PyMOL commands that place a pseudoatom at each C-alpha (Angstrom):
pseudoatom trace, name=CA, resn=UNK, resi=1, chain=A, elem=C, hetatm=0, pos=[49.410, 74.931, 181.133]
pseudoatom trace, name=CA, resn=UNK, resi=2, chain=A, elem=C, hetatm=0, pos=[50.022, 73.301, 177.848]
pseudoatom trace, name=CA, resn=UNK, resi=3, chain=A, elem=C, hetatm=0, pos=[51.007, 70.101, 179.628]
pseudoatom trace, name=CA, resn=UNK, resi=4, chain=A, elem=C, hetatm=0, pos=[47.864, 70.045, 181.692]
pseudoatom trace, name=CA, resn=UNK, resi=5, chain=A, elem=C, hetatm=0, pos=[45.635, 70.375, 178.535]
pseudoatom trace, name=CA, resn=UNK, resi=6, chain=A, elem=C, hetatm=0, pos=[47.543, 67.676, 176.900]
pseudoatom trace, name=CA, resn=UNK, resi=7, chain=A, elem=C, hetatm=0, pos=[47.162, 65.401, 179.914]
pseudoatom trace, name=CA, resn=UNK, resi=8, chain=A, elem=C, hetatm=0, pos=[43.463, 66.163, 180.127]
pseudoatom trace, name=CA, resn=UNK, resi=9, chain=A, elem=C, hetatm=0, pos=[43.136, 65.314, 176.374]
pseudoatom trace, name=CA, resn=UNK, resi=10, chain=A, elem=C, hetatm=0, pos=[44.864, 62.001, 176.863]
pseudoatom trace, name=CA, resn=UNK, resi=11, chain=A, elem=C, hetatm=0, pos=[42.898, 61.156, 179.907]
pseudoatom trace, name=CA, resn=UNK, resi=12, chain=A, elem=C, hetatm=0, pos=[39.600, 61.970, 178.047]
pseudoatom trace, name=CA, resn=UNK, resi=13, chain=A, elem=C, hetatm=0, pos=[40.754, 59.780, 175.183]
pseudoatom trace, name=CA, resn=UNK, resi=14, chain=A, elem=C, hetatm=0, pos=[41.516, 56.978, 177.630]
pseudoatom trace, name=CA, resn=UNK, resi=15, chain=A, elem=C, hetatm=0, pos=[38.042, 57.279, 179.101]
pseudoatom trace, name=CA, resn=UNK, resi=16, chain=A, elem=C, hetatm=0, pos=[36.437, 57.213, 175.660]
pseudoatom trace, name=CA, resn=UNK, resi=17, chain=A, elem=C, hetatm=0, pos=[38.426, 54.198, 174.786]
pseudoatom trace, name=CA, resn=UNK, resi=18, chain=A, elem=C, hetatm=0, pos=[37.561, 52.251, 177.973]
pseudoatom trace, name=CA, resn=UNK, resi=19, chain=A, elem=C, hetatm=0, pos=[33.873, 53.202, 177.654]
pseudoatom trace, name=CA, resn=UNK, resi=20, chain=A, elem=C, hetatm=0, pos=[33.926, 51.995, 173.971]
pseudoatom trace, name=CA, resn=UNK, resi=21, chain=A, elem=C, hetatm=0, pos=[35.657, 48.654, 174.843]
pseudoatom trace, name=CA, resn=UNK, resi=22, chain=A, elem=C, hetatm=0, pos=[32.986, 48.088, 177.570]
pseudoatom trace, name=CA, resn=UNK, resi=23, chain=A, elem=C, hetatm=0, pos=[30.185, 48.887, 175.334]
pseudoatom trace, name=CA, resn=UNK, resi=24, chain=A, elem=C, hetatm=0, pos=[31.666, 46.659, 172.554]
pseudoatom trace, name=CA, resn=UNK, resi=25, chain=A, elem=C, hetatm=0, pos=[31.736, 43.663, 174.872]
pseudoatom trace, name=CA, resn=UNK, resi=26, chain=A, elem=C, hetatm=0, pos=[28.302, 44.328, 176.551]
pseudoatom trace, name=CA, resn=UNK, resi=27, chain=A, elem=C, hetatm=0, pos=[26.838, 44.306, 173.007]
pseudoatom trace, name=CA, resn=UNK, resi=28, chain=A, elem=C, hetatm=0, pos=[28.530, 41.048, 172.218]
pseudoatom trace, name=CA, resn=UNK, resi=29, chain=A, elem=C, hetatm=0, pos=[27.104, 39.702, 175.471]
pseudoatom trace, name=CA, resn=UNK, resi=30, chain=A, elem=C, hetatm=0, pos=[23.722, 40.957, 174.464]
pseudoatom trace, name=CA, resn=UNK, resi=31, chain=A, elem=C, hetatm=0, pos=[24.030, 39.166, 171.275]
pseudoatom trace, name=CA, resn=UNK, resi=32, chain=A, elem=C, hetatm=0, pos=[24.874, 35.943, 172.986]
pseudoatom trace, name=CA, resn=UNK, resi=33, chain=A, elem=C, hetatm=0, pos=[22.073, 36.272, 175.401]
pseudoatom trace, name=CA, resn=UNK, resi=34, chain=A, elem=C, hetatm=0, pos=[19.388, 37.012, 172.865]
pseudoatom trace, name=CA, resn=UNK, resi=35, chain=A, elem=C, hetatm=0, pos=[20.977, 34.429, 170.627]
pseudoatom trace, name=CA, resn=UNK, resi=36, chain=A, elem=C, hetatm=0, pos=[20.371, 36.507, 167.486]
pseudoatom trace, name=CA, resn=UNK, resi=37, chain=A, elem=C, hetatm=0, pos=[22.643, 38.731, 165.428]
pseudoatom trace, name=CA, resn=UNK, resi=38, chain=A, elem=C, hetatm=0, pos=[21.098, 41.478, 163.274]
pseudoatom trace, name=CA, resn=UNK, resi=39, chain=A, elem=C, hetatm=0, pos=[22.776, 43.671, 160.698]
pseudoatom trace, name=CA, resn=UNK, resi=40, chain=A, elem=C, hetatm=0, pos=[22.211, 46.612, 163.000]
pseudoatom trace, name=CA, resn=UNK, resi=41, chain=A, elem=C, hetatm=0, pos=[24.134, 44.860, 165.746]
pseudoatom trace, name=CA, resn=UNK, resi=42, chain=A, elem=C, hetatm=0, pos=[27.075, 44.308, 163.355]
pseudoatom trace, name=CA, resn=UNK, resi=43, chain=A, elem=C, hetatm=0, pos=[26.979, 48.024, 162.332]
pseudoatom trace, name=CA, resn=UNK, resi=44, chain=A, elem=C, hetatm=0, pos=[27.105, 49.054, 165.901]
pseudoatom trace, name=CA, resn=UNK, resi=45, chain=A, elem=C, hetatm=0, pos=[30.128, 46.863, 166.566]
pseudoatom trace, name=CA, resn=UNK, resi=46, chain=A, elem=C, hetatm=0, pos=[31.733, 48.433, 163.501]
pseudoatom trace, name=CA, resn=UNK, resi=47, chain=A, elem=C, hetatm=0, pos=[31.029, 51.937, 164.922]
pseudoatom trace, name=CA, resn=UNK, resi=48, chain=A, elem=C, hetatm=0, pos=[32.732, 50.792, 168.254]
pseudoatom trace, name=CA, resn=UNK, resi=49, chain=A, elem=C, hetatm=0, pos=[35.651, 49.567, 166.178]
pseudoatom trace, name=CA, resn=UNK, resi=50, chain=A, elem=C, hetatm=0, pos=[35.831, 52.836, 164.323]
pseudoatom trace, name=CA, resn=UNK, resi=51, chain=A, elem=C, hetatm=0, pos=[35.847, 54.749, 167.583]
pseudoatom trace, name=CA, resn=UNK, resi=52, chain=A, elem=C, hetatm=0, pos=[38.525, 52.651, 169.012]
pseudoatom trace, name=CA, resn=UNK, resi=53, chain=A, elem=C, hetatm=0, pos=[40.696, 53.057, 165.850]
pseudoatom trace, name=CA, resn=UNK, resi=54, chain=A, elem=C, hetatm=0, pos=[40.188, 56.819, 166.080]
pseudoatom trace, name=CA, resn=UNK, resi=55, chain=A, elem=C, hetatm=0, pos=[41.317, 56.953, 169.745]
pseudoatom trace, name=CA, resn=UNK, resi=56, chain=A, elem=C, hetatm=0, pos=[44.202, 54.826, 169.041]
pseudoatom trace, name=CA, resn=UNK, resi=57, chain=A, elem=C, hetatm=0, pos=[45.221, 57.021, 166.319]
pseudoatom trace, name=CA, resn=UNK, resi=58, chain=A, elem=C, hetatm=0, pos=[44.757, 59.972, 168.419]
pseudoatom trace, name=CA, resn=UNK, resi=59, chain=A, elem=C, hetatm=0, pos=[46.860, 58.400, 171.260]
pseudoatom trace, name=CA, resn=UNK, resi=60, chain=A, elem=C, hetatm=0, pos=[49.752, 57.710, 168.921]
pseudoatom trace, name=CA, resn=UNK, resi=61, chain=A, elem=C, hetatm=0, pos=[49.812, 60.654, 166.623]
pseudoatom trace, name=CA, resn=UNK, resi=62, chain=A, elem=C, hetatm=0, pos=[48.219, 63.395, 168.920]
pseudoatom trace, name=CA, resn=UNK, resi=63, chain=A, elem=C, hetatm=0, pos=[45.801, 64.249, 166.077]
pseudoatom trace, name=CA, resn=UNK, resi=64, chain=A, elem=C, hetatm=0, pos=[42.494, 62.925, 164.577]
pseudoatom trace, name=CA, resn=UNK, resi=65, chain=A, elem=C, hetatm=0, pos=[42.175, 62.377, 160.893]
pseudoatom trace, name=CA, resn=UNK, resi=66, chain=A, elem=C, hetatm=0, pos=[39.040, 64.214, 159.780]
pseudoatom trace, name=CA, resn=UNK, resi=67, chain=A, elem=C, hetatm=0, pos=[37.796, 61.135, 157.874]
pseudoatom trace, name=CA, resn=UNK, resi=68, chain=A, elem=C, hetatm=0, pos=[37.276, 58.939, 160.980]
pseudoatom trace, name=CA, resn=UNK, resi=69, chain=A, elem=C, hetatm=0, pos=[34.386, 61.021, 162.265]
pseudoatom trace, name=CA, resn=UNK, resi=70, chain=A, elem=C, hetatm=0, pos=[32.916, 61.066, 158.705]
pseudoatom trace, name=CA, resn=UNK, resi=71, chain=A, elem=C, hetatm=0, pos=[33.190, 57.203, 158.402]
pseudoatom trace, name=CA, resn=UNK, resi=72, chain=A, elem=C, hetatm=0, pos=[31.536, 56.992, 161.787]
pseudoatom trace, name=CA, resn=UNK, resi=73, chain=A, elem=C, hetatm=0, pos=[28.716, 59.209, 160.817]
pseudoatom trace, name=CA, resn=UNK, resi=74, chain=A, elem=C, hetatm=0, pos=[28.111, 57.180, 157.562]
pseudoatom trace, name=CA, resn=UNK, resi=75, chain=A, elem=C, hetatm=0, pos=[27.959, 54.029, 159.406]
pseudoatom trace, name=CA, resn=UNK, resi=76, chain=A, elem=C, hetatm=0, pos=[25.687, 55.384, 162.047]
pseudoatom trace, name=CA, resn=UNK, resi=77, chain=A, elem=C, hetatm=0, pos=[23.201, 56.691, 159.325]
pseudoatom trace, name=CA, resn=UNK, resi=78, chain=A, elem=C, hetatm=0, pos=[23.292, 53.478, 157.634]
pseudoatom trace, name=CA, resn=UNK, resi=79, chain=A, elem=C, hetatm=0, pos=[22.400, 51.808, 160.912]
pseudoatom trace, name=CA, resn=UNK, resi=80, chain=A, elem=C, hetatm=0, pos=[19.571, 54.274, 161.468]
pseudoatom trace, name=CA, resn=UNK, resi=81, chain=A, elem=C, hetatm=0, pos=[18.192, 53.516, 158.009]
pseudoatom trace, name=CA, resn=UNK, resi=82, chain=A, elem=C, hetatm=0, pos=[18.272, 49.814, 158.711]
pseudoatom trace, name=CA, resn=UNK, resi=83, chain=A, elem=C, hetatm=0, pos=[16.786, 50.256, 162.099]
pseudoatom trace, name=CA, resn=UNK, resi=84, chain=A, elem=C, hetatm=0, pos=[13.758, 52.204, 160.847]
pseudoatom trace, name=CA, resn=UNK, resi=85, chain=A, elem=C, hetatm=0, pos=[12.966, 49.661, 158.260]
pseudoatom trace, name=CA, resn=UNK, resi=86, chain=A, elem=C, hetatm=0, pos=[9.702, 50.584, 156.626]
pseudoatom trace, name=CA, resn=UNK, resi=87, chain=A, elem=C, hetatm=0, pos=[8.275, 52.786, 159.368]
pseudoatom trace, name=CA, resn=UNK, resi=88, chain=A, elem=C, hetatm=0, pos=[9.500, 56.046, 157.621]
pseudoatom trace, name=CA, resn=UNK, resi=89, chain=A, elem=C, hetatm=0, pos=[8.420, 58.021, 154.654]
pseudoatom trace, name=CA, resn=UNK, resi=90, chain=A, elem=C, hetatm=0, pos=[10.322, 58.078, 151.471]
pseudoatom trace, name=CA, resn=UNK, resi=91, chain=A, elem=C, hetatm=0, pos=[11.315, 61.680, 151.892]
pseudoatom trace, name=CA, resn=UNK, resi=92, chain=A, elem=C, hetatm=0, pos=[13.165, 60.883, 155.261]
pseudoatom trace, name=CA, resn=UNK, resi=93, chain=A, elem=C, hetatm=0, pos=[14.847, 57.987, 153.531]
pseudoatom trace, name=CA, resn=UNK, resi=94, chain=A, elem=C, hetatm=0, pos=[15.962, 60.316, 150.698]
pseudoatom trace, name=CA, resn=UNK, resi=95, chain=A, elem=C, hetatm=0, pos=[17.304, 62.903, 153.168]
pseudoatom trace, name=CA, resn=UNK, resi=96, chain=A, elem=C, hetatm=0, pos=[19.195, 60.282, 155.041]
pseudoatom trace, name=CA, resn=UNK, resi=97, chain=A, elem=C, hetatm=0, pos=[20.654, 58.752, 151.989]
pseudoatom trace, name=CA, resn=UNK, resi=98, chain=A, elem=C, hetatm=0, pos=[21.618, 62.225, 150.776]
pseudoatom trace, name=CA, resn=UNK, resi=99, chain=A, elem=C, hetatm=0, pos=[23.398, 62.774, 153.975]
pseudoatom trace, name=CA, resn=UNK, resi=100, chain=A, elem=C, hetatm=0, pos=[25.440, 59.682, 153.376]
pseudoatom trace, name=CA, resn=UNK, resi=101, chain=A, elem=C, hetatm=0, pos=[26.259, 60.735, 149.906]
pseudoatom trace, name=CA, resn=UNK, resi=102, chain=A, elem=C, hetatm=0, pos=[27.305, 64.170, 151.131]
pseudoatom trace, name=CA, resn=UNK, resi=103, chain=A, elem=C, hetatm=0, pos=[29.570, 62.715, 153.766]
pseudoatom trace, name=CA, resn=UNK, resi=104, chain=A, elem=C, hetatm=0, pos=[31.046, 60.293, 151.159]
pseudoatom trace, name=CA, resn=UNK, resi=105, chain=A, elem=C, hetatm=0, pos=[31.836, 63.241, 148.878]
pseudoatom trace, name=CA, resn=UNK, resi=106, chain=A, elem=C, hetatm=0, pos=[33.369, 65.049, 151.743]
pseudoatom trace, name=CA, resn=UNK, resi=107, chain=A, elem=C, hetatm=0, pos=[35.667, 62.099, 152.295]
pseudoatom trace, name=CA, resn=UNK, resi=108, chain=A, elem=C, hetatm=0, pos=[36.643, 62.007, 148.532]
pseudoatom trace, name=CA, resn=UNK, resi=109, chain=A, elem=C, hetatm=0, pos=[37.330, 65.711, 148.570]
pseudoatom trace, name=CA, resn=UNK, resi=110, chain=A, elem=C, hetatm=0, pos=[39.470, 65.293, 151.768]
pseudoatom trace, name=CA, resn=UNK, resi=111, chain=A, elem=C, hetatm=0, pos=[41.498, 62.492, 150.179]
pseudoatom trace, name=CA, resn=UNK, resi=112, chain=A, elem=C, hetatm=0, pos=[41.882, 64.365, 146.856]
pseudoatom trace, name=CA, resn=UNK, resi=113, chain=A, elem=C, hetatm=0, pos=[43.011, 67.644, 148.428]
pseudoatom trace, name=CA, resn=UNK, resi=114, chain=A, elem=C, hetatm=0, pos=[46.596, 66.392, 148.695]
pseudoatom trace, name=CA, resn=UNK, resi=115, chain=A, elem=C, hetatm=0, pos=[46.413, 64.576, 145.280]
pseudoatom trace, name=CA, resn=UNK, resi=116, chain=A, elem=C, hetatm=0, pos=[49.134, 65.356, 142.720]
pseudoatom trace, name=CA, resn=UNK, resi=117, chain=A, elem=C, hetatm=0, pos=[46.593, 64.797, 140.022]
pseudoatom trace, name=CA, resn=UNK, resi=118, chain=A, elem=C, hetatm=0, pos=[44.814, 67.891, 140.931]
pseudoatom trace, name=CA, resn=UNK, resi=119, chain=A, elem=C, hetatm=0, pos=[47.862, 69.977, 141.308]
pseudoatom trace, name=CA, resn=UNK, resi=120, chain=A, elem=C, hetatm=0, pos=[46.779, 71.817, 144.421]
pseudoatom trace, name=CA, resn=UNK, resi=121, chain=A, elem=C, hetatm=0, pos=[49.473, 72.861, 146.781]
pseudoatom trace, name=CA, resn=UNK, resi=122, chain=A, elem=C, hetatm=0, pos=[48.209, 73.520, 150.172]
pseudoatom trace, name=CA, resn=UNK, resi=123, chain=A, elem=C, hetatm=0, pos=[50.256, 74.600, 153.114]
pseudoatom trace, name=CA, resn=UNK, resi=124, chain=A, elem=C, hetatm=0, pos=[49.207, 73.858, 156.664]
pseudoatom trace, name=CA, resn=UNK, resi=125, chain=A, elem=C, hetatm=0, pos=[48.119, 77.513, 157.005]
pseudoatom trace, name=CA, resn=UNK, resi=126, chain=A, elem=C, hetatm=0, pos=[45.660, 77.163, 154.191]
pseudoatom trace, name=CA, resn=UNK, resi=127, chain=A, elem=C, hetatm=0, pos=[43.744, 74.557, 155.909]
for i in range(1, 127): cmd.bond("trace and resi %d" % i, "trace and resi %d" % (i + 1))
show_as sticks, trace
zoom trace
């Protein structure tokens, strides 16, 4: 049963990887056909690269670092802000930038949890 679950996880990760690679190249083809590259397009490519890195890390280590999805979320929120341009109100922009700040703080906390500077000793069962 454990092997079946592991194989299913690896197949699912492979499907995500293949779909991400296809989407990456389709986006590049779209940029060539339109003959225009916008910042939102570059951020989308960066999201694809982060997903590929996350899947590659999962494939080799059988685990996902929690910071990968947080970085992807920050990039996606930045892309959302750029795509909305001036069509949104100031309060929505403050909420979205606050979400980015909150995610960035979460990444810092996750990085500092193993820091010797804070003198925190966590075992695997504590997390």
